[in-house]
N, C-alpha and C positions, 0 to 999 in steps of 0.2 A: 534451561531457563526455567523459573517457577513462575507460571504465568496466574497461579493463584492470588499471589502477592498484589500490592496496590499497582496500578497501570502505571501511574505519573513515575513510581520509582522505578520501574521496568524499563518503560519506554522514552521517559522524558517528556511525555505529552504534558502542557500546562493547562488543557482544559478538556475534561473528560466528556465523553457523548452524552447528550441529553437523554435522559432514562426513557422519555415519551420515544425514541426512535425504535427502540424495538418493539414495542407494541403496534407500532404505526406499520413494521416492515411485517410482521405477523400476517398483516391483513393486505400486503401487496407483495406476495409471495413470487409471482410471474416475474413483475417490474423489478424486483430485488435479484433473482436469479439471472434476469437477463443483463442488468448491468453489472452484477458480480461477472457473469462470464466476459463481457467486455474490459472489465478491469484486468483480468487474467491474461485476455488476448495483447491488451496494451502494454502489459509488463512483459511479456514475453518478446514484442517488437521492439521497446525501448532497450532491454537486454542487448537486442541484436545490434542496434543503432550505438550503442557504447562500444560494442566489440568492433564494429567498423569504424568507429571514430578514433580510438585508442587501441588498435592493433599492435602498437609498438610498445605495449606493456603485457608481456606474455602472460604474468600473474593473473591479471584482469581479465584476459582473455579466456584463461584456464577456470577461473572462478565463475564467469557469468555463463559459459557454455551451458553446463546442466541446468543453470537455473532456467535458461531458454525453455529446454525440454521439458523442465518441472511444471512451469507456469502454462506451456501450451497443453501438459496434461489436465492441470486445473481447468483450463478452459475446456477441455473434452467431458471432465467430470461433471461439470456445472452445465453443460450442454445436454449430457444423459439424465441429469436429474430433471431438467425442465422437460425432455421428451418421456420420462417415465410416467410423469405426473399429467402428460397431456397435455404440455404448454409448450408454447414456441419461442424461439429466440425472437425478441422484438427488433427495433431498429435502435441503431446507438443515439444517445443523447449526447448533449453536450454536457462535459463536466465540469462545474463552475470551481469545485473544490482544487482539480488540478491544474485548471487553467489559472486559478489565481496565485498557485504555487508557481507556474511558470514565469508570471510576472516579475518574483523576486529575483530571478536568476538574473547573475550579472552576465550582460550581452556584450560587454566591450572587456577593455582590461586583458589581463594576460591569460594564456592559455591555461594554467594552472588553477587559477581562481574559478575559470568557466567549468573546467573539469571538476574540481571541488563541488560547485552549486548543482551540478549535474547529478553527482553520486549523492549529495544530501538530499535532493529531490526525492532521488529513488529510497533512500533510507526512511525519510518522512513518509510517502505514500505507504511504505509498508507498515511502519509503525501504526499508522493509525487504521490500516485497515487490520492489523492484528488485534486492535482494540476494537473495532468493530466486530470481528469474528468472534472475539472473547464473549462479548455482550449477546450477540446470536446464541452462543454454545450454552450461556446460561439463562437466557431469558425467553426464547421460543416453547412454546407449549408442547411441539412434537420433540419426542427424545431423539427419535431418528436424526431429525434435522440439527438437533443439540450437538451429536455426535459428528455428523456432516461437517458442522463447522468449526469444531473444536480441532479437526483434521488440518483444516486450512490456518486456523489461529496457530499452531504449533510451526508450521512452515513459515510464514508470515515472519514469526518472531525470528528465524534463524537468516532470512534475507535480509532483515534491517540490520541485525549486527554486521552481515557480510560488508554492506555498502559502506558503513562506516570504516570498518577495518581496511577495505579497501582504499579508501580518502586517506586514512593515517598511514597507509604503506607509501604513497606517493608523494604526500603533502605534509608540511611540518604539523605534527601531532596538536601542538598549541593553536596554530591556525584552524584546524580542524573544528577543536572543540568550542573555540570564540564563535566562528561562523555558527555551529551547529546550536549555538545558544541564540542565537539572532534569527536563525530559523525557527526555531521552537517559538518564541515570542510571536515571531509574523504569523505563524500556523494557528496559534491562540486567537490572533486578531480575526483569521478568516472565519474558524470555528464560531467566534462570538457572534459575527454578522449573517451567516448561512441561515436559510430557514431549515427547521426539522423537517427532513423530507424522508418518509417511510418507503419511498419507492426507488432507491438508490442506494448504494454502500457508500457515497461519501456526501 
């Protein structure tokens, strides 16, 4: 995936990150790294939850098992970066972005629709994370941190596509695409309303 191309064309995101975010993040490194660490931790546990919930789908289990390991490895990398800089893992804070996405998930209805929304939620979080990592890899003043975040950017891009592919494997692709379009529009509304906070990833 060519991540030098337009973010909207690659990931489908309808609203790019406010350019001010990177400058704010550069001045809140401890908070950003802490929030990033917890994001990786939650990604790992979310994949474990999907494996437990949908263990009857062997391809899903096989695809997500290595993602659990990878995301936990990312958590350890970020934690090591904090320690290397003499910083500490702070307390986990409320993630308004993710909580807003969870509000859009179908809670009732048929199991297939609920599964679809859970997979698309994960795809969207990975897509936005990829876009944020791209911003950091291009906008931070520290060349080392630019490279550090480019590594994460490339990984998140692959995860985003995996969740879409899993959805289309088990659910009618036309239904997936129609619902994905709704998710993208909803995420645009979320991004337009959230404050530009440089001390967190989302």
